[in-house]
N, C-alpha and C positions, 0 to 999 in steps of 0.2 A: 707588453710593456708598450707603449706609443710613445714617442718624442715629438715636441713639437719646440721648432723652433720660431726663435723671433726675425721677423726679417727687416734687414739691413736698409729696404729701399725709403728716400725718404718722399712722404707724401706732399705730392707738390700740386698747384690747382692747375685748370686745364688752364693755357696760352691761350690770348687771342689770337697768334699764329694760325691754331692748331684750327681755329673754325672758319678763320679764312681764308685755309688752303678745300677744306672741305667743304664748304659751303655750296660752293661754285659745282661741284661735283653732285651734291646732291639736291641741289637747283633743276639744273640741265638734266639728271636722270627724271625727275618728276614733270622738267616740261616733255621728255620726249614719253615719257608712257604717257602725256595726256594727250599729245600728237596724235598716238595710234587708238587712244580707246576713241576720240576724235571722228578720225581717219573711218575706223572698224565704224562709228554709230552712224557717219555719211555715207556707209558704202550699205548698209543697213536700211538707212531711210530711201537708199537709190532703189535699191532691191524690189522693198517694202511698197515704191510708189509705182516703179512697173507691172510688180504681181495686183496693185489696187485697180491697175487701170487697163492691166489684162481683163479685170476678172469685168469688167464694166462694159468692155468692149464684148465679152465672153455674151454679157446679159441681153446685152443689147438683139440679140439673136433669137433669144427666147421671146414667145408671144408673149408673157406679163412680167414685163420690166421691175425689180425695183426702182426704187426713184432715183436718180442718177446723184443728188445729193448729197445721198450714203455714202456714195464713193469720196464725195467730197469732203464728206466730214470727217470720213475715216483717213485720207489724206490729211490735212490738217489737223487733226488729232495725233499724227504719225510725227509731222515735223515740228508741234510743238512741245512732244516729250522730247526729243532730238534736241530742240536749242534748247530745254530747261535740262536735259541731260550735259550739254555744251558750256552751258552756266554751271552746273555743280563744279563741272573738270576745272574752267578758270576759276571759280570760288576758291578749289584745293589748290592750283597753282600760288594765287594772292595769302591763303593763308602758309605758304612753306615758304614762300618771298618771307612774313611776318615773322614765323617761327624763326627761322636764323636770324631774321636780325635780333630779335628777341634773344636768342643764343650770343649771338657776337657780342651784343649789351651786357649780359649776364655776367658773362665771362670775363670781360673788361671789368665790372664790378669786384665778382670775385677775386679777381687777379691783383685789383687796389688795395679790396680787404685784406686778403694774404699778406700782402706787402707791407701794410700799415699797420698787420699785427705781426711781421715779426722784426719789423723795426720796433716797436713798443717791445716787444719781449725783452729782443740782445739790448736798449736802452735799460731797461728796468735790469738784467743780469747786472751790465755795468756797474750801475748805482748800486749796487747792490754789495758789487765784492768793492765798489771803493768805500761803501759804505764800511765793509768788515773792516778791508786795511787800518780806516781811520779806527775803529775802536780797538783793532792792535794795537796797534803805536799807542794809543790811550793805556790799554792793559801793561805795554813794556814799558811805558816811564812810571805807569803807578806802580809796580815789580818794584822798579827800578828803587825810585821814592821810600817805598816799604821798606825795602832790605837794607837801605843805609840808615836808615832811621831805626830798624830793629838794630845794626850792629850799635851805634851809638851806645841804646840800651846796654847793651851786653859790656859795652867798654872800650872799645874803638876795632880796628881791624884785627887786631892779634887773637889767637884763640881756638879753642875747639868751638864755640855758638859761633863766632864769624866765619869760621872756616864752610858749616853748615847752610847758614845764610848766603854764603858765594856759592853754594852749590843748589842751594832753592831758586836763586838769581838764574845761574846759569843754566839749569834745566827747564825753568819756567821762557826764560829768555828764548832756548832751543827750542820749548813748542811753541812758542808763537813764531819764531820763525820760521819753521815746516808751515805752520798754517798758514802765512803770507806765500810762502812758495806754493803750495799746493794750492790758493788761488787765484797765482800769477798762472800757471798749467792750465789749471782750471779755465780762466779766463782767455789764455790763447787759443785755446780747442778749442771754446767757443767762440770765440775771433773767426779761427781759422772755418766752422764749420758756416758758420754765415754768409763768407764769401764761398 
């Protein structure tokens, strides 16, 4: 038989400081990888340009040579491809920066929302406790009035009926006071959890 345990950890929203701490690290890593990719592209383009130049020179020794514009076209195509790749890398860097800004804004918004909801819940609980205490005070007053009225109907403060009414009044008063005490403890515990 497996046992399940409930976690006692509080669910908390990511705070903006977390995003502020890690965003520069993420952006720095993205920029370093992008720089490495650009250097690799430049190195590859340089090597390919050298190969094209060598082939162009080598074919000039043959009696029938391909037109030179083919080699020039290949060199231009290579440069265009490299520049396109570099533009895509720059776009990736810009998107990463935008994503970190969006993450920070969202984190701040979620944090504000969570704080607002928490504050509203605390206010709601406090109001509920106050309302219940007010109801208990009213019930206590009504209990006292009913018991006094009942004693008068039974002919005064002496006798077994009056004793029974006194017991009912004390018992009801004890229950109401216990309920008030419970509300006080619950609201203090809730207030402590808030802080």
